[in-house]
N, C-alpha and C positions, 0 to 999 in steps of 0.2 A: 890420850885425850881426844884424838880425832875419832877413835872408835866409840867412845862414850857419847860424843855429839851425835854420831850417826844413830846410835841406839835411841837417844832422847828424841831425835827428829822422827824416827820410825814410830815411836809410841805416840808422839803428838799427832802424826798423820793418821794412825789407826783410830785415835780418839776423835779427831775431827771428822773422819769418814763415818764413824759410828753415829756421831751427833747429826750429820747430814742425813744419814739413812733414817734416823728416828724422826727428823723433821719432815722428810718426804712421806713417811708412813702416816704421820700425824695429819698433814695437809690432805693426803689421799683419803683418810677416814673422814675428815671434815667435808670434803667434796661429796663423799658417799652419803653422809648424813644430810647434807643440804639437798642432794638429789632425792633422797627418800622422803624428806619433809615436803618437797614440792609434789611428789607423787601422792603421798597420803593426804595432802590438802585437796587434790583433785578427785579423790575417791568419794563416791556417794555412799556414806557409811550406813545409812539406813538400808540401801539396796544391797550393800555388801554383806549385811547380816542375814539375808535370805539366801537359801541354798541355790547354787547354779545360776545366779543372775549374772549379767555382764560385770557388774562391780565386784561380785563374789570372785569371779575368775581373775579380774584385774588384781585384786588383793592377794589371791593365792599365788599368782605369778610373781609378785614382788616379794612375797614372803620366802619364795623358793629361788629367787633370782641368783643368789650367791652359790647355789648348789652347782656342782659340776655334772655335766651330762655326757655320757659316751654311748652312742647309738649302735656302733658296729658290732655285728655278731661274728663275722669272719675276719681273717687276717688279710684278705685280699678281695677284690671285686668278685672273682669267680666263686669263692666261698660264700660271699654275701648273698649272691644271687641264688645259690643252692639253698642257703639257710631260709631265705624268704619264700622260696618256692615250696619248701616243706611246711611253712606256716600258712596263715590265711584263713579264708572263710571255712567255717565248720570245724576248725581245729583249735584246740587250746594252745596258747603260746608255749606252755611247758612241753607239750607233746612235740611240737615242731622243733624245739631246741634239743630235745632228747634224740630225735631222729637225725638232726644235723650233726650232733657230736659223735654219734655212732658212725655215720658215714665218714666224717673226717678222721676219726681214730682208726678206721679200717682202710684209710687211704683210697677211698672210692670217688673222690672229687677230682677226677682226671679225665682227659679226652678219650683214653683207650678203655675205659671201664665198660662192662657189658650190662645190658638191661637186666638179666637175671641176678647179677651181683647186687644191683641197687635194690631190686624188689625183695630179695632174700633178707637184706640187711634191715629194711624198714618194716618187713612183715613180722619178724620175730618180736615177742613180747618185750615190753619195757617195764621198769620198776618206777612208779611214781607215787611218792608219799606212802611207801610201804606196800603198795598194791601192784598187782600185775595188770598192765593195761596194753591195749593194742593200738597201733597207729591206724587212723582212718584213711581210706582211699590209697593203700600202698601201691596198687597196680597203676592207677591213674597218675599219681605223683611220680612214680619211677619212670613212666614213659616221658613225662614232661622233662625231668632232669636229664634222662639219657638223650633225648632230642636236643636239648640245649647244649650239652657237653660235646655233641658231634658237630656243632656249627663251626664253620671255618672263619667267621668274622668276629670271634669273641674279643680279639684285641682292640677292635674299633670302639667297643664300649668304654675302654679306659680313657679315651680322649674326650668323652662327653661329660657334662656336669649339669646338675640340677634338672630342670624341665627337659633339656635336650637329651640327657641320659634317660630320663623316663620315656621319652618318645621312642628312643631306640629299643628300650627294654620291652615295650609293648608289642614288638614284632616276635617276641618269644612265646611259644605255645605255653599256655597256662599262666601267663602274666597279663593281668589287666591293670587299669589305672591305679588301684590301691596298692597292689604288690609292687608295681613299678615305682610308685612314689615312695613306698617304704624303703626300697633298695637305694633310691637316689638320696633320700634323707639320711639313711644310716651311713652310707659310704662317703658322702661328700659334705655332710652337715649343712646341706643347702637350705635356703629359706624361701624358695619360690614354689614349693610344692607342699601339699598337705596329705596326710594319710587319713583319708575319710573312711572310718569304719563305723560300726553301730554305736560305739561309745562316744565318738566325736559328734556323730549325727544327733544322738540324744542330748549331749551337752549343748549343742547349737540350738536345738529345738527349745529346750528349757530357757536358754539365755535370750532367745528371740531373734538370733541372726540367721537361723535356718527356717525356711518356710515349711509348714506341715505338709504341703502338697508336693514337696520335692522328694524324689526317690534316690536312694544311694547309688543304684546302678545307672539309672537313666540320667540323673542330674549331677553326676559326680563332680564335674568341673565347675558347675554353678555353685555347688556347696563349697568347694575348695576356694573359689574366689571370694565368697562371703566370709569364710573362716580367716583367710589372709587379710581381708579388709578389716575385720574385727581386731586382729592382732596388731596391724599397723596403726589403728586408731588409738591404741593404748601403748604404743611403742614397745610391743612385746615381740620376742623372737618366736616365730611360728613353730619352729621345731621343739622349743622348750615348752611352749603353751600346749602343743599337741601331747607331749609326754605327761604334763601335769593333768590335763583333762582326762587322758586315757586311763592313767593309773587311778584317779579318784572315781571315775565313772565305773570302771571295772570292779573296783572294790565295793561299790554301793549300787550295783545294777538294779537290784530289786527295788530300792528306794527311788531310783531314777524312773523306773517304769511306772511306779505308783504315781509320781508327780506328773508324768506325761499323761497318764490316764485322767487325772484330775484336770489337767490343762485342756484336754480334749472335750470335756463335758460342757 
């Protein structure tokens, strides 16, 4: 009889916990719906219907808010730095990743690697979308990576985060503000930096929070500050907004250029 009572009690407990779980999920969904209703009320729908306006990006952000984002390319900070060094200005993102994966698969991301080993690895042709392609600037990039891997202060980077990590990274040959911000964002999911490239620049120009007189190289931190202010004004995560803007502007770069040309008339 005692055993039967225990079994009944166990079933009752499981039933009660399941009901409580369902109630928690229900109220959690209600909270999300209320939050979304408040957000949708605040959006300027007429403006949101026009491509690349501030309200357009606000709507795009909240439509994609529930999506999960993983920015890391490497399994540790050393790999992340090498991966981002292999990407950047004048290189397609796909080519940088191909070069990074080859270096990692060949176990070349290590302090005792030689410069010729790195250069040989990224100079050999790659296959991209069924075509044989070559990595641009293999000699220059190999020198940057080799120089970085020979540093005796690499462990110090691990203790930094966000903009502090970016500042340290800018002491590395071949790493400027954009690449340093890219590494800091990827590795730490930080929200105090922005990866200002041509796609974010165009998005900001079209939305009106980046002045047409600003230059990506010369005014990088001014553009970054304006981007962060825009994100904060709509309670958006800068890292996620950056990713949303980048992917959309990259996919429709020709259309964005056409709109910018019309805006300049």
